[in-house]
PDB file of N, CA, C and O in Angstrom:
ATOM      1  N   MET A   1       0.106  15.295  20.524  1.00  0.00           N
ATOM      2  CA  MET A   1       0.785  16.326  19.764  1.00  0.00           C
ATOM      3  C   MET A   1      -0.234  17.372  19.352  1.00  0.00           C
ATOM      4  O   MET A   1      -1.370  17.049  19.003  1.00  0.00           O
ATOM      5  N   SER A   2       0.176  18.606  19.395  1.00  0.00           N
ATOM      6  CA  SER A   2      -0.730  19.695  19.080  1.00  0.00           C
ATOM      7  C   SER A   2      -0.081  20.618  18.050  1.00  0.00           C
ATOM      8  O   SER A   2       1.122  20.871  18.097  1.00  0.00           O
ATOM      9  N   ILE A   3      -0.889  21.110  17.133  1.00  0.00           N
ATOM     10  CA  ILE A   3      -0.426  22.054  16.117  1.00  0.00           C
ATOM     11  C   ILE A   3      -0.901  23.443  16.521  1.00  0.00           C
ATOM     12  O   ILE A   3      -2.099  23.669  16.698  1.00  0.00           O
ATOM     13  N   SER A   4       0.021  24.355  16.663  1.00  0.00           N
ATOM     14  CA  SER A   4      -0.334  25.718  17.049  1.00  0.00           C
ATOM     15  C   SER A   4      -0.647  26.549  15.807  1.00  0.00           C
ATOM     16  O   SER A   4      -0.185  26.231  14.712  1.00  0.00           O
ATOM     17  N   PRO A   5      -1.427  27.606  15.977  1.00  0.00           N
ATOM     18  CA  PRO A   5      -1.694  28.504  14.836  1.00  0.00           C
ATOM     19  C   PRO A   5      -0.411  29.104  14.266  1.00  0.00           C
ATOM     20  O   PRO A   5      -0.349  29.412  13.076  1.00  0.00           O
ATOM     21  N   GLU A   6       0.608  29.273  15.102  1.00  0.00           N
ATOM     22  CA  GLU A   6       1.874  29.810  14.610  1.00  0.00           C
ATOM     23  C   GLU A   6       2.541  28.833  13.640  1.00  0.00           C
ATOM     24  O   GLU A   6       3.125  29.246  12.638  1.00  0.00           O
ATOM     25  N   GLU A   7       2.449  27.526  13.945  1.00  0.00           N
ATOM     26  CA  GLU A   7       3.021  26.520  13.049  1.00  0.00           C
ATOM     27  C   GLU A   7       2.266  26.480  11.728  1.00  0.00           C
ATOM     28  O   GLU A   7       2.872  26.330  10.667  1.00  0.00           O
ATOM     29  N   VAL A   8       0.950  26.613  11.790  1.00  0.00           N
ATOM     30  CA  VAL A   8       0.154  26.646  10.562  1.00  0.00           C
ATOM     31  C   VAL A   8       0.527  27.874   9.742  1.00  0.00           C
ATOM     32  O   VAL A   8       0.657  27.791   8.521  1.00  0.00           O
ATOM     33  N   ALA A   9       0.698  29.010  10.407  1.00  0.00           N
ATOM     34  CA  ALA A   9       1.072  30.242   9.701  1.00  0.00           C
ATOM     35  C   ALA A   9       2.456  30.090   9.063  1.00  0.00           C
ATOM     36  O   ALA A   9       2.681  30.577   7.956  1.00  0.00           O
ATOM     37  N   LYS A  10       3.379  29.420   9.753  1.00  0.00           N
ATOM     38  CA  LYS A  10       4.720  29.214   9.212  1.00  0.00           C
ATOM     39  C   LYS A  10       4.671  28.341   7.959  1.00  0.00           C
ATOM     40  O   LYS A  10       5.320  28.648   6.959  1.00  0.00           O
ATOM     41  N   VAL A  11       3.904  27.257   8.016  1.00  0.00           N
ATOM     42  CA  VAL A  11       3.781  26.371   6.848  1.00  0.00           C
ATOM     43  C   VAL A  11       3.095  27.105   5.704  1.00  0.00           C
ATOM     44  O   VAL A  11       3.486  26.952   4.546  1.00  0.00           O
ATOM     45  N   ALA A  12       2.079  27.897   6.017  1.00  0.00           N
ATOM     46  CA  ALA A  12       1.393  28.666   4.981  1.00  0.00           C
ATOM     47  C   ALA A  12       2.352  29.665   4.337  1.00  0.00           C
ATOM     48  O   ALA A  12       2.320  29.862   3.122  1.00  0.00           O
ATOM     49  N   ARG A  13       3.192  30.284   5.134  1.00  0.00           N
ATOM     50  CA  ARG A  13       4.174  31.237   4.601  1.00  0.00           C
ATOM     51  C   ARG A  13       5.178  30.511   3.698  1.00  0.00           C
ATOM     52  O   ARG A  13       5.529  31.013   2.630  1.00  0.00           O
ATOM     53  N   LEU A  14       5.638  29.334   4.124  1.00  0.00           N
ATOM     54  CA  LEU A  14       6.561  28.557   3.298  1.00  0.00           C
ATOM     55  C   LEU A  14       5.925  28.122   1.980  1.00  0.00           C
ATOM     56  O   LEU A  14       6.594  28.052   0.949  1.00  0.00           O
ATOM     57  N   ALA A  15       4.617  27.829   2.027  1.00  0.00           N
ATOM     58  CA  ALA A  15       3.893  27.428   0.820  1.00  0.00           C
ATOM     59  C   ALA A  15       3.400  28.636   0.033  1.00  0.00           C
ATOM     60  O   ALA A  15       2.732  28.493  -0.991  1.00  0.00           O
ATOM     61  N   ARG A  16       3.737  29.826   0.524  1.00  0.00           N
ATOM     62  CA  ARG A  16       3.343  31.084  -0.112  1.00  0.00           C
ATOM     63  C   ARG A  16       1.838  31.204  -0.238  1.00  0.00           C
ATOM     64  O   ARG A  16       1.310  31.615  -1.271  1.00  0.00           O
ATOM     65  N   LEU A  17       1.153  30.832   0.851  1.00  0.00           N
ATOM     66  CA  LEU A  17      -0.300  30.970   0.933  1.00  0.00           C
ATOM     67  C   LEU A  17      -0.616  32.162   1.810  1.00  0.00           C
ATOM     68  O   LEU A  17       0.018  32.368   2.845  1.00  0.00           O
ATOM     69  N   ASP A  18      -1.584  32.935   1.402  1.00  0.00           N
ATOM     70  CA  ASP A  18      -2.017  34.087   2.184  1.00  0.00           C
ATOM     71  C   ASP A  18      -3.309  33.692   2.897  1.00  0.00           C
ATOM     72  O   ASP A  18      -4.385  33.729   2.301  1.00  0.00           O
ATOM     73  N   LEU A  19      -3.204  33.315   4.166  1.00  0.00           N
ATOM     74  CA  LEU A  19      -4.353  32.854   4.935  1.00  0.00           C
ATOM     75  C   LEU A  19      -4.720  33.901   5.983  1.00  0.00           C
ATOM     76  O   LEU A  19      -3.860  34.553   6.575  1.00  0.00           O
ATOM     77  N   SER A  20      -6.023  34.037   6.186  1.00  0.00           N
ATOM     78  CA  SER A  20      -6.490  34.952   7.231  1.00  0.00           C
ATOM     79  C   SER A  20      -6.307  34.294   8.598  1.00  0.00           C
ATOM     80  O   SER A  20      -6.106  33.083   8.686  1.00  0.00           O
ATOM     81  N   GLN A  21      -6.376  35.092   9.661  1.00  0.00           N
ATOM     82  CA  GLN A  21      -6.216  34.551  11.012  1.00  0.00           C
ATOM     83  C   GLN A  21      -7.326  33.549  11.342  1.00  0.00           C
ATOM     84  O   GLN A  21      -7.085  32.563  12.038  1.00  0.00           O
ATOM     85  N   ASP A  22      -8.540  33.800  10.845  1.00  0.00           N
ATOM     86  CA  ASP A  22      -9.640  32.853  11.080  1.00  0.00           C
ATOM     87  C   ASP A  22      -9.351  31.513  10.419  1.00  0.00           C
ATOM     88  O   ASP A  22      -9.587  30.458  11.009  1.00  0.00           O
ATOM     89  N   THR A  23      -8.840  31.557   9.193  1.00  0.00           N
ATOM     90  CA  THR A  23      -8.532  30.328   8.464  1.00  0.00           C
ATOM     91  C   THR A  23      -7.380  29.582   9.130  1.00  0.00           C
ATOM     92  O   THR A  23      -7.400  28.354   9.216  1.00  0.00           O
ATOM     93  N   ILE A  24      -6.383  30.318   9.597  1.00  0.00           N
ATOM     94  CA  ILE A  24      -5.250  29.684  10.281  1.00  0.00           C
ATOM     95  C   ILE A  24      -5.735  28.962  11.534  1.00  0.00           C
ATOM     96  O   ILE A  24      -5.311  27.837  11.800  1.00  0.00           O
ATOM     97  N   GLY A  25      -6.612  29.590  12.300  1.00  0.00           N
ATOM     98  CA  GLY A  25      -7.165  28.942  13.486  1.00  0.00           C
ATOM     99  C   GLY A  25      -7.990  27.716  13.141  1.00  0.00           C
ATOM    100  O   GLY A  25      -7.939  26.702  13.837  1.00  0.00           O
ATOM    101  N   GLN A  26      -8.753  27.819  12.059  1.00  0.00           N
ATOM    102  CA  GLN A  26      -9.581  26.696  11.618  1.00  0.00           C
ATOM    103  C   GLN A  26      -8.691  25.522  11.193  1.00  0.00           C
ATOM    104  O   GLN A  26      -8.958  24.377  11.559  1.00  0.00           O
ATOM    105  N   TYR A  27      -7.637  25.803  10.423  1.00  0.00           N
ATOM    106  CA  TYR A  27      -6.739  24.738   9.987  1.00  0.00           C
ATOM    107  C   TYR A  27      -6.008  24.116  11.171  1.00  0.00           C
ATOM    108  O   TYR A  27      -5.805  22.902  11.204  1.00  0.00           O
ATOM    109  N   ALA A  28      -5.613  24.929  12.137  1.00  0.00           N
ATOM    110  CA  ALA A  28      -4.927  24.404  13.324  1.00  0.00           C
ATOM    111  C   ALA A  28      -5.838  23.442  14.074  1.00  0.00           C
ATOM    112  O   ALA A  28      -5.393  22.386  14.523  1.00  0.00           O
ATOM    113  N   ALA A  29      -7.121  23.803  14.213  1.00  0.00           N
ATOM    114  CA  ALA A  29      -8.068  22.925  14.905  1.00  0.00           C
ATOM    115  C   ALA A  29      -8.281  21.627  14.124  1.00  0.00           C
ATOM    116  O   ALA A  29      -8.348  20.552  14.720  1.00  0.00           O
ATOM    117  N   GLN A  30      -8.385  21.717  12.807  1.00  0.00           N
ATOM    118  CA  GLN A  30      -8.578  20.519  11.993  1.00  0.00           C
ATOM    119  C   GLN A  30      -7.359  19.598  12.061  1.00  0.00           C
ATOM    120  O   GLN A  30      -7.501  18.380  12.176  1.00  0.00           O
ATOM    121  N   LEU A  31      -6.171  20.180  11.990  1.00  0.00           N
ATOM    122  CA  LEU A  31      -4.960  19.363  12.085  1.00  0.00           C
ATOM    123  C   LEU A  31      -4.820  18.728  13.461  1.00  0.00           C
ATOM    124  O   LEU A  31      -4.350  17.596  13.574  1.00  0.00           O
ATOM    125  N   ASP A  32      -5.218  19.435  14.498  1.00  0.00           N
ATOM    126  CA  ASP A  32      -5.218  18.847  15.852  1.00  0.00           C
ATOM    127  C   ASP A  32      -6.133  17.629  15.909  1.00  0.00           C
ATOM    128  O   ASP A  32      -5.785  16.606  16.499  1.00  0.00           O
ATOM    129  N   GLY A  33      -7.310  17.748  15.288  1.00  0.00           N
ATOM    130  CA  GLY A  33      -8.242  16.624  15.265  1.00  0.00           C
ATOM    131  C   GLY A  33      -7.663  15.415  14.548  1.00  0.00           C
ATOM    132  O   GLY A  33      -7.833  14.278  14.986  1.00  0.00           O
ATOM    133  N   ILE A  34      -6.982  15.672  13.451  1.00  0.00           N
ATOM    134  CA  ILE A  34      -6.360  14.577  12.696  1.00  0.00           C
ATOM    135  C   ILE A  34      -5.270  13.906  13.526  1.00  0.00           C
ATOM    136  O   ILE A  34      -5.208  12.679  13.603  1.00  0.00           O
ATOM    137  N   LEU A  35      -4.417  14.710  14.142  1.00  0.00           N
ATOM    138  CA  LEU A  35      -3.331  14.140  14.942  1.00  0.00           C
ATOM    139  C   LEU A  35      -3.853  13.410  16.177  1.00  0.00           C
ATOM    140  O   LEU A  35      -3.274  12.401  16.583  1.00  0.00           O
ATOM    141  N   ASP A  36      -4.942  13.905  16.786  1.00  0.00           N
ATOM    142  CA  ASP A  36      -5.545  13.199  17.915  1.00  0.00           C
ATOM    143  C   ASP A  36      -6.063  11.831  17.483  1.00  0.00           C
ATOM    144  O   ASP A  36      -5.916  10.849  18.211  1.00  0.00           O
ATOM    145  N   TYR A  37      -6.664  11.771  16.307  1.00  0.00           N
ATOM    146  CA  TYR A  37      -7.162  10.498  15.790  1.00  0.00           C
ATOM    147  C   TYR A  37      -6.005   9.539  15.526  1.00  0.00           C
ATOM    148  O   TYR A  37      -6.114   8.349  15.822  1.00  0.00           O
ATOM    149  N   MET A  38      -4.899  10.037  14.976  1.00  0.00           N
ATOM    150  CA  MET A  38      -3.730   9.184  14.736  1.00  0.00           C
ATOM    151  C   MET A  38      -3.158   8.670  16.058  1.00  0.00           C
ATOM    152  O   MET A  38      -2.735   7.517  16.144  1.00  0.00           O
ATOM    153  N   ASP A  39      -3.144   9.518  17.086  1.00  0.00           N
ATOM    154  CA  ASP A  39      -2.676   9.066  18.405  1.00  0.00           C
ATOM    155  C   ASP A  39      -3.570   7.960  18.946  1.00  0.00           C
ATOM    156  O   ASP A  39      -3.092   7.001  19.552  1.00  0.00           O
ATOM    157  N   LYS A  40      -4.882   8.104  18.719  1.00  0.00           N
ATOM    158  CA  LYS A  40      -5.820   7.084  19.183  1.00  0.00           C
ATOM    159  C   LYS A  40      -5.574   5.773  18.439  1.00  0.00           C
ATOM    160  O   LYS A  40      -5.624   4.701  19.043  1.00  0.00           O
ATOM    161  N   LEU A  41      -5.310   5.847  17.141  1.00  0.00           N
ATOM    162  CA  LEU A  41      -5.027   4.634  16.374  1.00  0.00           C
ATOM    163  C   LEU A  41      -3.724   3.976  16.800  1.00  0.00           C
ATOM    164  O   LEU A  41      -3.607   2.752  16.752  1.00  0.00           O
ATOM    165  N   SER A  42      -2.747   4.765  17.215  1.00  0.00           N
ATOM    166  CA  SER A  42      -1.465   4.184  17.611  1.00  0.00           C
ATOM    167  C   SER A  42      -1.559   3.421  18.929  1.00  0.00           C
ATOM    168  O   SER A  42      -0.640   2.675  19.267  1.00  0.00           O
ATOM    169  N   GLU A  43      -2.640   3.589  19.677  1.00  0.00           N
ATOM    170  CA  GLU A  43      -2.828   2.861  20.927  1.00  0.00           C
ATOM    171  C   GLU A  43      -3.275   1.420  20.693  1.00  0.00           C
ATOM    172  O   GLU A  43      -3.178   0.592  21.599  1.00  0.00           O
ATOM    173  N   LEU A  44      -3.757   1.111  19.500  1.00  0.00           N
ATOM    174  CA  LEU A  44      -4.248  -0.226  19.205  1.00  0.00           C
ATOM    175  C   LEU A  44      -3.096  -1.211  19.061  1.00  0.00           C
ATOM    176  O   LEU A  44      -2.018  -0.860  18.581  1.00  0.00           O
ATOM    177  N   ASP A  45      -3.341  -2.453  19.484  1.00  0.00           N
ATOM    178  CA  ASP A  45      -2.359  -3.517  19.324  1.00  0.00           C
ATOM    179  C   ASP A  45      -2.544  -4.144  17.952  1.00  0.00           C
ATOM    180  O   ASP A  45      -3.529  -4.840  17.708  1.00  0.00           O
ATOM    181  N   THR A  46      -1.607  -3.898  17.069  1.00  0.00           N
ATOM    182  CA  THR A  46      -1.694  -4.441  15.713  1.00  0.00           C
ATOM    183  C   THR A  46      -0.619  -5.494  15.447  1.00  0.00           C
ATOM    184  O   THR A  46      -0.294  -5.771  14.292  1.00  0.00           O
ATOM    185  N   SER A  47      -0.074  -6.075  16.500  1.00  0.00           N
ATOM    186  CA  SER A  47       1.013  -7.036  16.315  1.00  0.00           C
ATOM    187  C   SER A  47       0.553  -8.310  15.609  1.00  0.00           C
ATOM    188  O   SER A  47       1.358  -8.957  14.939  1.00  0.00           O
ATOM    189  N   SER A  48      -0.721  -8.686  15.741  1.00  0.00           N
ATOM    190  CA  SER A  48      -1.205  -9.910  15.102  1.00  0.00           C
ATOM    191  C   SER A  48      -1.862  -9.647  13.745  1.00  0.00           C
ATOM    192  O   SER A  48      -2.375 -10.577  13.123  1.00  0.00           O
ATOM    193  N   VAL A  49      -1.853  -8.404  13.282  1.00  0.00           N
ATOM    194  CA  VAL A  49      -2.473  -8.064  11.999  1.00  0.00           C
ATOM    195  C   VAL A  49      -1.419  -8.144  10.905  1.00  0.00           C
ATOM    196  O   VAL A  49      -0.344  -7.554  11.015  1.00  0.00           O
ATOM    197  N   GLU A  50      -1.743  -8.882   9.850  1.00  0.00           N
ATOM    198  CA  GLU A  50      -0.808  -9.031   8.742  1.00  0.00           C
ATOM    199  C   GLU A  50      -0.797  -7.738   7.920  1.00  0.00           C
ATOM    200  O   GLU A  50      -1.859  -7.227   7.564  1.00  0.00           O
ATOM    201  N   PRO A  51       0.377  -7.209   7.617  1.00  0.00           N
ATOM    202  CA  PRO A  51       0.443  -5.973   6.823  1.00  0.00           C
ATOM    203  C   PRO A  51      -0.093  -6.191   5.416  1.00  0.00           C
ATOM    204  O   PRO A  51       0.087  -7.257   4.829  1.00  0.00           O
ATOM    205  N   MET A  52      -0.746  -5.178   4.889  1.00  0.00           N
ATOM    206  CA  MET A  52      -1.253  -5.239   3.527  1.00  0.00           C
ATOM    207  C   MET A  52      -1.136  -3.863   2.901  1.00  0.00           C
ATOM    208  O   MET A  52      -1.071  -2.852   3.600  1.00  0.00           O
ATOM    209  N   TYR A  53      -1.109  -3.836   1.586  1.00  0.00           N
ATOM    210  CA  TYR A  53      -0.981  -2.554   0.921  1.00  0.00           C
ATOM    211  C   TYR A  53      -2.333  -1.949   0.595  1.00  0.00           C
ATOM    212  O   TYR A  53      -2.417  -0.752   0.320  1.00  0.00           O
ATOM    213  N   THR A  54      -3.379  -2.735   0.617  1.00  0.00           N
ATOM    214  CA  THR A  54      -4.722  -2.223   0.385  1.00  0.00           C
ATOM    215  C   THR A  54      -5.725  -3.143   1.068  1.00  0.00           C
ATOM    216  O   THR A  54      -5.508  -4.354   1.112  1.00  0.00           O
ATOM    217  N   PRO A  55      -6.807  -2.605   1.599  1.00  0.00           N
ATOM    218  CA  PRO A  55      -7.799  -3.454   2.247  1.00  0.00           C
ATOM    219  C   PRO A  55      -8.734  -4.155   1.264  1.00  0.00           C
ATOM    220  O   PRO A  55      -9.553  -4.979   1.671  1.00  0.00           O
ATOM    221  N   VAL A  56      -8.621  -3.837  -0.016  1.00  0.00           N
ATOM    222  CA  VAL A  56      -9.504  -4.397  -1.034  1.00  0.00           C
ATOM    223  C   VAL A  56      -8.736  -5.435  -1.837  1.00  0.00           C
ATOM    224  O   VAL A  56      -7.585  -5.208  -2.211  1.00  0.00           O
ATOM    225  N   ASP A  57      -9.366  -6.570  -2.104  1.00  0.00           N
ATOM    226  CA  ASP A  57      -8.729  -7.579  -2.953  1.00  0.00           C
ATOM    227  C   ASP A  57      -8.592  -7.019  -4.364  1.00  0.00           C
ATOM    228  O   ASP A  57      -9.561  -6.546  -4.956  1.00  0.00           O
ATOM    229  N   GLN A  58      -7.383  -7.079  -4.884  1.00  0.00           N
ATOM    230  CA  GLN A  58      -7.111  -6.569  -6.217  1.00  0.00           C
ATOM    231  C   GLN A  58      -7.128  -7.730  -7.207  1.00  0.00           C
ATOM    232  O   GLN A  58      -6.290  -8.630  -7.143  1.00  0.00           O
ATOM    233  N   VAL A  59      -8.082  -7.694  -8.110  1.00  0.00           N
ATOM    234  CA  VAL A  59      -8.178  -8.711  -9.140  1.00  0.00           C
ATOM    235  C   VAL A  59      -7.901  -8.027 -10.469  1.00  0.00           C
ATOM    236  O   VAL A  59      -8.564  -7.052 -10.823  1.00  0.00           O
ATOM    237  N   SER A  60      -6.943  -8.527 -11.185  1.00  0.00           N
ATOM    238  CA  SER A  60      -6.601  -7.926 -12.467  1.00  0.00           C
ATOM    239  C   SER A  60      -7.614  -8.346 -13.520  1.00  0.00           C
ATOM    240  O   SER A  60      -7.880  -9.533 -13.707  1.00  0.00           O
ATOM    241  N   VAL A  61      -8.175  -7.356 -14.204  1.00  0.00           N
ATOM    242  CA  VAL A  61      -9.127  -7.649 -15.274  1.00  0.00           C
ATOM    243  C   VAL A  61      -8.421  -7.741 -16.618  1.00  0.00           C
ATOM    244  O   VAL A  61      -9.041  -8.031 -17.641  1.00  0.00           O
ATOM    245  N   MET A  62      -7.125  -7.493 -16.601  1.00  0.00           N
ATOM    246  CA  MET A  62      -6.350  -7.559 -17.837  1.00  0.00           C
ATOM    247  C   MET A  62      -5.946  -8.997 -18.124  1.00  0.00           C
ATOM    248  O   MET A  62      -5.828  -9.822 -17.218  1.00  0.00           O
ATOM    249  N   ARG A  63      -5.743  -9.270 -19.373  1.00  0.00           N
ATOM    250  CA  ARG A  63      -5.283 -10.596 -19.755  1.00  0.00           C
ATOM    251  C   ARG A  63      -3.809 -10.730 -19.431  1.00  0.00           C
ATOM    252  O   ARG A  63      -3.125  -9.725 -19.236  1.00  0.00           O
ATOM    253  N   ASP A  64      -3.313 -11.941 -19.371  1.00  0.00           N
ATOM    254  CA  ASP A  64      -1.897 -12.167 -19.148  1.00  0.00           C
ATOM    255  C   ASP A  64      -1.104 -11.633 -20.335  1.00  0.00           C
ATOM    256  O   ASP A  64      -1.544 -11.738 -21.479  1.00  0.00           O
ATOM    257  N   ASP A  65       0.041 -11.072 -20.067  1.00  0.00           N
ATOM    258  CA  ASP A  65       0.904 -10.539 -21.103  1.00  0.00           C
ATOM    259  C   ASP A  65       1.720 -11.679 -21.695  1.00  0.00           C
ATOM    260  O   ASP A  65       2.692 -12.138 -21.095  1.00  0.00           O
ATOM    261  N   VAL A  66       1.322 -12.123 -22.855  1.00  0.00           N
ATOM    262  CA  VAL A  66       1.977 -13.239 -23.515  1.00  0.00           C
ATOM    263  C   VAL A  66       2.559 -12.736 -24.832  1.00  0.00           C
ATOM    264  O   VAL A  66       1.858 -12.110 -25.627  1.00  0.00           O
ATOM    265  N   VAL A  67       3.826 -13.007 -25.058  1.00  0.00           N
ATOM    266  CA  VAL A  67       4.478 -12.590 -26.296  1.00  0.00           C
ATOM    267  C   VAL A  67       4.074 -13.554 -27.398  1.00  0.00           C
ATOM    268  O   VAL A  67       4.186 -14.772 -27.257  1.00  0.00           O
ATOM    269  N   LYS A  68       3.604 -12.983 -28.495  1.00  0.00           N
ATOM    270  CA  LYS A  68       3.278 -13.812 -29.648  1.00  0.00           C
ATOM    271  C   LYS A  68       3.476 -12.987 -30.912  1.00  0.00           C
ATOM    272  O   LYS A  68       3.391 -11.760 -30.889  1.00  0.00           O
ATOM    273  N   LYS A  69       3.737 -13.667 -31.997  1.00  0.00           N
ATOM    274  CA  LYS A  69       3.991 -13.002 -33.266  1.00  0.00           C
ATOM    275  C   LYS A  69       2.732 -13.151 -34.111  1.00  0.00           C
ATOM    276  O   LYS A  69       2.409 -14.243 -34.580  1.00  0.00           O
ATOM    277  N   ASP A  70       2.016 -12.023 -34.301  1.00  0.00           N
ATOM    278  CA  ASP A  70       0.768 -12.067 -35.049  1.00  0.00           C
ATOM    279  C   ASP A  70       0.955 -11.818 -36.544  1.00  0.00           C
ATOM    280  O   ASP A  70       0.219 -12.368 -37.362  1.00  0.00           O
ATOM    281  N   TYR A  71       1.930 -10.997 -36.901  1.00  0.00           N
ATOM    282  CA  TYR A  71       2.081 -10.596 -38.289  1.00  0.00           C
ATOM    283  C   TYR A  71       3.486 -10.927 -38.778  1.00  0.00           C
ATOM    284  O   TYR A  71       4.453 -10.866 -38.019  1.00  0.00           O
ATOM    285  N   ALA A  72       3.580 -11.271 -40.032  1.00  0.00           N
ATOM    286  CA  ALA A  72       4.876 -11.501 -40.653  1.00  0.00           C
ATOM    287  C   ALA A  72       5.449 -10.150 -41.082  1.00  0.00           C
ATOM    288  O   ALA A  72       4.698  -9.219 -41.373  1.00  0.00           O
ATOM    289  N   ARG A  73       6.768 -10.043 -41.121  1.00  0.00           N
ATOM    290  CA  ARG A  73       7.426  -8.791 -41.501  1.00  0.00           C
ATOM    291  C   ARG A  73       6.979  -8.341 -42.893  1.00  0.00           C
ATOM    292  O   ARG A  73       6.771  -7.149 -43.119  1.00  0.00           O
ATOM    293  N   ALA A  74       6.834  -9.262 -43.804  1.00  0.00           N
ATOM    294  CA  ALA A  74       6.438  -8.918 -45.179  1.00  0.00           C
ATOM    295  C   ALA A  74       5.042  -8.298 -45.195  1.00  0.00           C
ATOM    296  O   ALA A  74       4.794  -7.366 -45.960  1.00  0.00           O
ATOM    297  N   ASP A  75       4.129  -8.799 -44.363  1.00  0.00           N
ATOM    298  CA  ASP A  75       2.782  -8.240 -44.314  1.00  0.00           C
ATOM    299  C   ASP A  75       2.791  -6.798 -43.812  1.00  0.00           C
ATOM    300  O   ASP A  75       2.019  -5.968 -44.291  1.00  0.00           O
ATOM    301  N   ILE A  76       3.654  -6.502 -42.860  1.00  0.00           N
ATOM    302  CA  ILE A  76       3.736  -5.147 -42.317  1.00  0.00           C
ATOM    303  C   ILE A  76       4.390  -4.211 -43.330  1.00  0.00           C
ATOM    304  O   ILE A  76       3.935  -3.083 -43.519  1.00  0.00           O
ATOM    305  N   LEU A  77       5.441  -4.671 -43.974  1.00  0.00           N
ATOM    306  CA  LEU A  77       6.179  -3.815 -44.895  1.00  0.00           C
ATOM    307  C   LEU A  77       5.463  -3.574 -46.215  1.00  0.00           C
ATOM    308  O   LEU A  77       5.798  -2.621 -46.917  1.00  0.00           O
ATOM    309  N   LYS A  78       4.490  -4.402 -46.579  1.00  0.00           N
ATOM    310  CA  LYS A  78       3.841  -4.221 -47.879  1.00  0.00           C
ATOM    311  C   LYS A  78       3.001  -2.947 -47.937  1.00  0.00           C
ATOM    312  O   LYS A  78       2.674  -2.486 -49.030  1.00  0.00           O
ATOM    313  N   ASN A  79       2.644  -2.370 -46.797  1.00  0.00           N
ATOM    314  CA  ASN A  79       1.878  -1.118 -46.781  1.00  0.00           C
ATOM    315  C   ASN A  79       2.774   0.119 -46.705  1.00  0.00           C
ATOM    316  O   ASN A  79       2.275   1.241 -46.783  1.00  0.00           O
ATOM    317  N   ALA A  80       4.062  -0.063 -46.557  1.00  0.00           N
ATOM    318  CA  ALA A  80       4.980   1.072 -46.443  1.00  0.00           C
ATOM    319  C   ALA A  80       5.246   1.671 -47.816  1.00  0.00           C
ATOM    320  O   ALA A  80       5.309   0.943 -48.807  1.00  0.00           O
ATOM    321  N   PRO A  81       5.404   3.011 -47.886  1.00  0.00           N
ATOM    322  CA  PRO A  81       5.687   3.619 -49.179  1.00  0.00           C
ATOM    323  C   PRO A  81       7.064   3.237 -49.723  1.00  0.00           C
ATOM    324  O   PRO A  81       7.250   3.149 -50.937  1.00  0.00           O
ATOM    325  N   GLU A  82       8.043   3.008 -48.816  1.00  0.00           N
ATOM    326  CA  GLU A  82       9.375   2.651 -49.286  1.00  0.00           C
ATOM    327  C   GLU A  82      10.053   1.759 -48.242  1.00  0.00           C
ATOM    328  O   GLU A  82      10.040   2.072 -47.051  1.00  0.00           O
ATOM    329  N   THR A  83      10.642   0.654 -48.688  1.00  0.00           N
ATOM    330  CA  THR A  83      11.357  -0.250 -47.797  1.00  0.00           C
ATOM    331  C   THR A  83      12.623  -0.717 -48.492  1.00  0.00           C
ATOM    332  O   THR A  83      12.798  -0.546 -49.698  1.00  0.00           O
ATOM    333  N   ASP A  84      13.501  -1.313 -47.697  1.00  0.00           N
ATOM    334  CA  ASP A  84      14.684  -1.936 -48.289  1.00  0.00           C
ATOM    335  C   ASP A  84      14.555  -3.455 -48.224  1.00  0.00           C
ATOM    336  O   ASP A  84      15.533  -4.176 -48.420  1.00  0.00           O
ATOM    337  N   GLY A  85      13.359  -3.931 -47.952  1.00  0.00           N
ATOM    338  CA  GLY A  85      13.119  -5.354 -47.871  1.00  0.00           C
ATOM    339  C   GLY A  85      13.023  -5.847 -46.441  1.00  0.00           C
ATOM    340  O   GLY A  85      12.375  -6.860 -46.180  1.00  0.00           O
ATOM    341  N   ALA A  86      13.661  -5.142 -45.502  1.00  0.00           N
ATOM    342  CA  ALA A  86      13.625  -5.559 -44.104  1.00  0.00           C
ATOM    343  C   ALA A  86      13.172  -4.430 -43.180  1.00  0.00           C
ATOM    344  O   ALA A  86      12.658  -4.683 -42.091  1.00  0.00           O
ATOM    345  N   PHE A  87      13.367  -3.170 -43.621  1.00  0.00           N
ATOM    346  CA  PHE A  87      13.058  -2.030 -42.760  1.00  0.00           C
ATOM    347  C   PHE A  87      12.310  -0.957 -43.547  1.00  0.00           C
ATOM    348  O   PHE A  87      12.345  -0.935 -44.777  1.00  0.00           O
ATOM    349  N   PHE A  88      11.628  -0.062 -42.815  1.00  0.00           N
ATOM    350  CA  PHE A  88      11.018   1.100 -43.425  1.00  0.00           C
ATOM    351  C   PHE A  88      12.106   2.093 -43.805  1.00  0.00           C
ATOM    352  O   PHE A  88      13.098   2.228 -43.088  1.00  0.00           O
ATOM    353  N   ILE A  89      11.935   2.783 -44.912  1.00  0.00           N
ATOM    354  CA  ILE A  89      12.842   3.857 -45.280  1.00  0.00           C
ATOM    355  C   ILE A  89      12.039   5.141 -45.145  1.00  0.00           C
ATOM    356  O   ILE A  89      10.981   5.305 -45.754  1.00  0.00           O
ATOM    357  N   VAL A  90      12.571   6.050 -44.327  1.00  0.00           N
ATOM    358  CA  VAL A  90      11.882   7.321 -44.052  1.00  0.00           C
ATOM    359  C   VAL A  90      12.826   8.460 -44.392  1.00  0.00           C
ATOM    360  O   VAL A  90      14.042   8.270 -44.410  1.00  0.00           O
ATOM    361  N   PRO A  91      12.276   9.660 -44.664  1.00  0.00           N
ATOM    362  CA  PRO A  91      13.145  10.787 -44.965  1.00  0.00           C
ATOM    363  C   PRO A  91      13.958  11.201 -43.744  1.00  0.00           C
ATOM    364  O   PRO A  91      13.507  11.068 -42.607  1.00  0.00           O
ATOM    365  N   ARG A  92      15.157  11.704 -44.000  1.00  0.00           N
ATOM    366  CA  ARG A  92      16.027  12.167 -42.923  1.00  0.00           C
ATOM    367  C   ARG A  92      15.432  13.468 -42.351  1.00  0.00           C
ATOM    368  O   ARG A  92      15.046  14.363 -43.102  1.00  0.00           O
ATOM    369  N   ILE A  93      15.366  13.556 -41.041  1.00  0.00           N
ATOM    370  CA  ILE A  93      14.767  14.713 -40.389  1.00  0.00           C
ATOM    371  C   ILE A  93      15.829  15.732 -40.002  1.00  0.00           C
ATOM    372  O   ILE A  93      15.604  16.937 -40.118  1.00  0.00           O
ATOM    373  N   VAL A  94      16.954  15.272 -39.554  1.00  0.00           N
ATOM    374  CA  VAL A  94      17.981  16.175 -39.031  1.00  0.00           C
ATOM    375  C   VAL A  94      18.965  16.550 -40.105  1.00  0.00           C
ATOM    376  O   VAL A  94      19.902  17.306 -39.847  1.00  0.00           O
TER     377      VAL A  94
END
């Protein structure tokens, strides 16, 4: 597959980019190189390769998410300026 300078100019126009003719030619050549490499990769037999989402082993450094109750409601509410015994009372905003 080959990308023509006209196709690059069309995409640049759609993206509202103002590219010079030299830049359009340069981008067309670079995109051709990328597509040639992809064609070369598609020739490989990958039927025995197990699919993966990343080539790097992902090890989580985070701790497990465990639900636990650290504070009693009374301890939290004792610092509030006003409560009804179970909830915070705040001024009406609306």
